[in-house]
C-alpha positions as CSV (number, residue, x, y, z in Angstrom):
1,M,-39.8,-42.6,-23.8
2,K,-41.6,-41.7,-20.5
3,T,-44.9,-41.4,-22.3
4,L,-44.5,-44.8,-23.9
5,L,-43.5,-46.4,-20.5
6,W,-46.6,-44.9,-18.9
7,A,-48.8,-46.2,-21.8
8,E,-47.4,-49.7,-21.5
9,H,-47.8,-49.6,-17.8
10,Q,-51.5,-48.7,-18.1
11,K,-52.0,-51.4,-20.7
12,L,-50.4,-54.0,-18.3
13,K,-52.6,-52.9,-15.4
14,R,-55.7,-53.6,-17.5
15,S,-54.6,-57.0,-18.5
16,K,-55.4,-60.3,-16.8
17,V,-51.8,-61.5,-17.2
18,L,-50.8,-60.1,-13.8
19,W,-53.5,-62.1,-12.1
20,I,-52.4,-65.2,-14.0
21,A,-48.9,-64.6,-12.7
22,V,-50.0,-64.3,-9.1
23,F,-52.1,-67.4,-9.5
24,A,-49.1,-69.2,-10.9
25,V,-46.9,-68.2,-8.0
26,V,-49.6,-69.4,-5.5
27,M,-50.1,-72.7,-7.2
28,V,-46.4,-73.4,-7.5
29,S,-45.9,-72.5,-3.9
30,L,-48.6,-74.9,-2.8
31,T,-47.4,-77.7,-5.1
32,V,-43.8,-77.4,-3.8
33,F,-45.0,-77.2,-0.2
34,L,-47.0,-80.4,-0.6
35,Q,-44.1,-82.1,-2.4
36,G,-41.9,-81.2,0.6
37,Q,-44.1,-83.4,2.9
38,F,-42.7,-86.5,1.3
39,T,-40.1,-88.2,3.5
40,Y,-36.6,-89.4,2.8
41,Y,-35.0,-91.6,5.5
42,D,-37.8,-90.6,7.9
43,K,-37.3,-86.9,7.3
44,R,-39.4,-84.6,5.3
45,Y,-37.8,-82.7,2.4
46,I,-39.2,-79.4,3.7
47,D,-37.5,-80.0,7.1
48,N,-34.2,-79.1,5.4
49,A,-33.4,-75.4,5.6
50,F,-33.5,-73.7,2.1
51,W,-34.9,-76.8,0.4
52,Y,-38.1,-74.9,-0.3
53,M,-36.3,-72.0,-1.8
54,T,-34.2,-74.3,-4.0
55,A,-37.2,-76.4,-5.1
56,M,-39.3,-73.4,-5.9
57,Q,-36.6,-71.9,-8.1
58,S,-36.1,-75.1,-10.1
59,L,-39.7,-76.1,-10.5
60,G,-41.0,-72.7,-11.3
61,G,-38.1,-71.9,-13.6
62,I,-38.7,-74.9,-15.8
63,Y,-42.4,-75.5,-15.8
64,V,-44.2,-72.3,-15.1
65,F,-42.5,-68.9,-15.2
66,P,-40.9,-68.9,-18.6
67,A,-44.4,-69.4,-20.1
68,I,-45.8,-66.5,-17.9
69,I,-42.9,-64.2,-18.9
70,S,-43.4,-65.1,-22.6
71,L,-47.2,-64.6,-22.3
72,L,-46.8,-61.1,-20.9
73,G,-44.2,-60.1,-23.5
74,S,-46.3,-61.4,-26.3
75,Y,-49.3,-59.6,-24.9
76,L,-47.5,-56.2,-24.9
77,I,-46.2,-56.7,-28.4
78,C,-49.2,-58.4,-30.1
79,R,-51.9,-56.2,-28.7
80,E,-51.0,-53.2,-30.8
81,E,-51.9,-55.1,-34.0
82,Q,-54.8,-57.0,-32.5
83,D,-56.4,-53.8,-31.2
84,D,-55.5,-52.0,-34.5
85,T,-53.6,-49.3,-32.7
86,L,-50.3,-49.7,-34.4
87,K,-51.3,-47.5,-37.4
88,S,-52.3,-44.7,-35.0
89,L,-49.0,-44.9,-33.2
90,Y,-47.2,-44.5,-36.5
91,L,-49.2,-41.4,-37.3
92,I,-48.2,-39.6,-34.0
93,P,-45.4,-40.6,-34.9
94,V,-43.7,-42.9,-32.5
95,N,-40.0,-43.8,-32.8
96,L,-39.8,-47.5,-33.7
97,S,-36.7,-48.2,-31.6
98,D,-38.3,-46.6,-28.6
99,L,-41.5,-48.5,-29.0
100,I,-39.8,-51.9,-29.2
101,G,-37.4,-50.9,-26.4
102,V,-40.2,-49.9,-24.0
103,K,-42.1,-53.2,-24.6
104,L,-39.0,-55.2,-23.9
105,I,-38.1,-53.1,-20.9
106,M,-41.6,-53.6,-19.4
107,T,-41.3,-57.4,-20.0
108,G,-37.9,-57.6,-18.4
109,F,-39.1,-55.5,-15.5
110,F,-42.1,-57.8,-15.0
111,S,-39.8,-60.8,-15.1
112,V,-37.7,-59.4,-12.3
113,V,-40.7,-58.3,-10.2
114,L,-42.2,-61.8,-10.6
115,Y,-39.1,-63.4,-9.2
116,V,-38.8,-60.8,-6.4
117,F,-42.4,-61.7,-5.5
118,L,-41.5,-65.4,-5.7
119,F,-38.5,-64.9,-3.5
120,T,-40.6,-63.0,-0.9
121,V,-43.0,-65.9,-0.8
122,T,-40.3,-68.5,-0.3
123,L,-38.5,-66.4,2.3
124,V,-41.7,-66.1,4.4
125,V,-42.2,-69.9,4.2
126,E,-38.6,-70.6,5.1
127,A,-38.7,-68.1,8.0
128,G,-41.9,-69.8,9.3
129,L,-40.2,-73.2,9.2
130,H,-36.6,-72.5,10.0
131,I,-36.2,-69.0,11.3
132,H,-33.3,-70.1,13.6
133,L,-31.4,-71.8,10.7
134,L,-31.5,-68.9,8.3
135,S,-28.3,-66.8,7.8
136,A,-28.2,-63.4,6.2
137,G,-25.4,-64.5,3.8
138,R,-27.4,-67.4,2.4
139,V,-30.6,-65.4,2.2
140,L,-28.9,-62.6,0.2
141,N,-27.3,-65.2,-2.1
142,F,-30.7,-66.7,-2.9
143,A,-32.0,-63.2,-3.5
144,R,-29.2,-62.6,-6.0
145,I,-29.9,-65.9,-7.7
146,Y,-33.6,-65.3,-7.9
147,I,-33.2,-61.8,-9.4
148,L,-30.6,-63.0,-11.9
149,E,-32.8,-65.9,-12.9
150,G,-35.7,-63.4,-13.6
151,I,-33.4,-61.4,-16.0
152,C,-31.9,-64.5,-17.6
153,L,-35.2,-66.2,-18.3
154,F,-36.5,-63.1,-19.9
155,L,-33.6,-63.2,-22.3
156,A,-34.1,-67.0,-22.8
157,V,-37.8,-66.7,-23.8
158,S,-37.4,-63.5,-25.9
159,P,-37.2,-65.5,-29.1
160,V,-40.5,-67.1,-28.3
161,I,-42.0,-63.7,-28.0
162,A,-40.6,-62.7,-31.4
163,V,-41.7,-65.9,-33.1
164,T,-45.2,-65.5,-31.7
165,Y,-45.5,-62.0,-33.1
166,R,-44.2,-63.3,-36.4
167,L,-46.9,-65.9,-36.7
168,K,-49.7,-63.4,-35.8
169,K,-51.9,-66.1,-34.3
170,G,-52.5,-64.4,-30.9
171,Y,-50.4,-63.9,-27.9
172,W,-51.8,-67.0,-26.0
173,L,-49.8,-69.1,-28.5
174,S,-46.6,-68.0,-26.7
175,L,-47.8,-69.9,-23.6
176,I,-47.7,-73.2,-25.5
177,F,-44.4,-72.5,-27.3
178,A,-42.7,-71.5,-24.1
179,E,-43.9,-74.6,-22.2
180,I,-42.5,-76.8,-25.0
181,Y,-39.3,-74.8,-25.1
182,S,-38.9,-75.2,-21.3
183,F,-39.9,-78.8,-21.2
184,L,-37.2,-79.7,-23.7
185,S,-34.6,-78.5,-21.1
186,L,-35.4,-81.6,-19.1
187,F,-33.5,-83.6,-21.7
188,I,-30.6,-81.2,-21.5
189,W,-29.8,-81.3,-17.8
190,Q,-27.3,-84.2,-18.1
191,S,-25.9,-83.3,-21.5
192,K,-23.0,-81.2,-22.7
193,L,-25.6,-78.7,-23.9
194,L,-26.5,-77.6,-20.4
195,F,-24.5,-74.4,-20.6
196,L,-25.7,-73.6,-24.2
197,Y,-29.4,-74.3,-24.2
198,P,-31.0,-70.9,-23.2
199,I,-33.3,-72.1,-20.4
200,T,-30.6,-74.1,-18.6
201,A,-28.0,-71.4,-19.4
202,A,-30.2,-69.0,-17.4
203,F,-29.8,-71.3,-14.4
204,C,-26.0,-71.3,-15.0
205,V,-25.6,-67.6,-15.2
206,A,-27.9,-67.0,-12.2
207,G,-25.7,-69.2,-10.1
208,Y,-28.0,-72.2,-9.6
209,Y,-25.2,-74.4,-11.0
210,E,-21.5,-74.1,-10.3
211,T,-19.8,-73.3,-13.5
212,T,-16.2,-72.8,-14.8
213,P,-15.4,-69.3,-16.3
214,I,-15.6,-70.8,-19.8
215,Q,-19.0,-72.4,-19.1
216,F,-20.3,-69.1,-17.6
217,I,-19.2,-67.2,-20.7
218,I,-20.9,-69.7,-23.0
219,S,-24.1,-69.5,-21.1
220,M,-24.0,-65.7,-21.1
221,L,-23.3,-65.5,-24.8
222,S,-26.2,-67.9,-25.4
223,L,-28.6,-65.6,-23.5
224,L,-27.2,-62.4,-25.1
225,L,-27.6,-64.0,-28.5
226,C,-31.3,-64.8,-27.8
227,G,-31.9,-61.2,-26.8
228,A,-30.1,-59.8,-29.9
229,V,-31.8,-62.1,-32.3
230,S,-35.2,-61.3,-30.8
231,L,-34.6,-57.5,-30.9
232,M,-33.5,-57.6,-34.6
233,L,-36.5,-59.8,-35.5
234,L,-39.0,-57.6,-33.7
235,Y,-37.5,-54.5,-35.2
236,R,-37.7,-55.8,-38.8
237,L,-41.3,-57.1,-38.3
238,Y,-42.5,-53.7,-37.0
239,K,-40.6,-51.9,-39.7
240,R,-42.2,-54.1,-42.4
241,F,-45.6,-53.2,-41.1
């Protein structure tokens, strides 16, 4: 397992996906900051403490970061076949469950790191704007929400990763699928499916929305089902190879 983790880590270091993720964070940060310059009743949005943290979480969590997480997961899984290294791994041999598990662990870890990086950026901006208005309690609460959202969005987009591998058309296709998948959540916000649709369910479990215990359980089951289905599908596809 340690050897596989090291190998996937080295593969990830050589990829351009990490730089794409950094670029995405920078662009979203600038976009939200500029959006905050608009005024409402003669007061800029960004003048409100924690507005920037909230806007970054919602904008990035819908339009950008699910696609980035999906792209990285698809890269880790699809590259074995595209580079024709999967046959060599079976000759070593490599345990199939370990191989799939490591790839998913690395994707989940990347998702959390991405959101920790995003939280750090937002905290620096908020501190620069409203250092005297920040409280330790609210900052820690936002940190919890950001980390949970990273985990939940990984589970939400895991089916996209599995479907991309199934189609065998290249890992960049997951970027398109994830964007469509996320964009559809805009039509779910005001519906009863808010707690069931995986992307919006991720926000519910993370704490972005206030939920009842039943709604929280529904959202959690939706995300766990995504993870379970993806795991079974990936395992069957690798085994079939």
